[in-house]
C-alpha angles and dihedrals in degrees: 000000000000117000109243089216090066091053091048090050092052093049093046093046092050091052094044093047090049093048101039105019124247097270096053097036113106125214087225090062091049091049092050093049091047091046093236135111122261089247090059090058090054090048088065102028127036094213145353087263091054089051092054093047090049089053090052094045095049093047091048088051090052090051090048090054091050090051095047091048091053094044093052097045121110100245121110113281098255091049090050090051093050091047090049091053093047093046094050092046090048090052092051091046093049090045096049092153090061091047090053093046091050092050096042098044103031093098097058094042100031095123094053094041092047092050091052093046096045091047090055090051092050093046091053099037095107091058091045091047092054090049096048090045087060089053092046090058086064093047099260125133094359094141098065136048115247096259092053091046090053091049090050091053094044090051090050091053093043092051092047091047091049093053092043093049091050097045102028088212124146131337116316089207093055093045094049091047091050093049092047090052089054090049092050100039102027132230100306 
């Protein structure tokens, strides 16, 4: 069974990192917000860096699960793709602290974050391949291999999330869905 203190630490750290930035955030502040001692944090995480990377890894795993659920649903392929986009954007919007942490701290931890993210893509490429092959039968996404198509879509969502996190304007879910429709249907 998962220790509830670990979950509280992750939530508190995500909020503190988003509010104060990773470099200036103190483990003491995270401990206070999580209602645990500093030593308890180090029981679960070897360092502040390990704590941040765990936050990223667990959120990326949640996003992966959202994507796989959408890909394997019974709706028609285009509807699944639009639902996937909306659901990921909704997750990022509802988890604004994670979105901010990812944007603020990506530079310093880019190598580790990129390794996690690319590993998730590679692990799930067979499922994605089967899905995009369905779309290709209908003439969609024929110009790119699956891996490149995924990277294109991820970059679209990351760029949209970045702008949304900086400006705070509008609904991330609505923006991402609109941009995905343009990607799918073209600029007509």
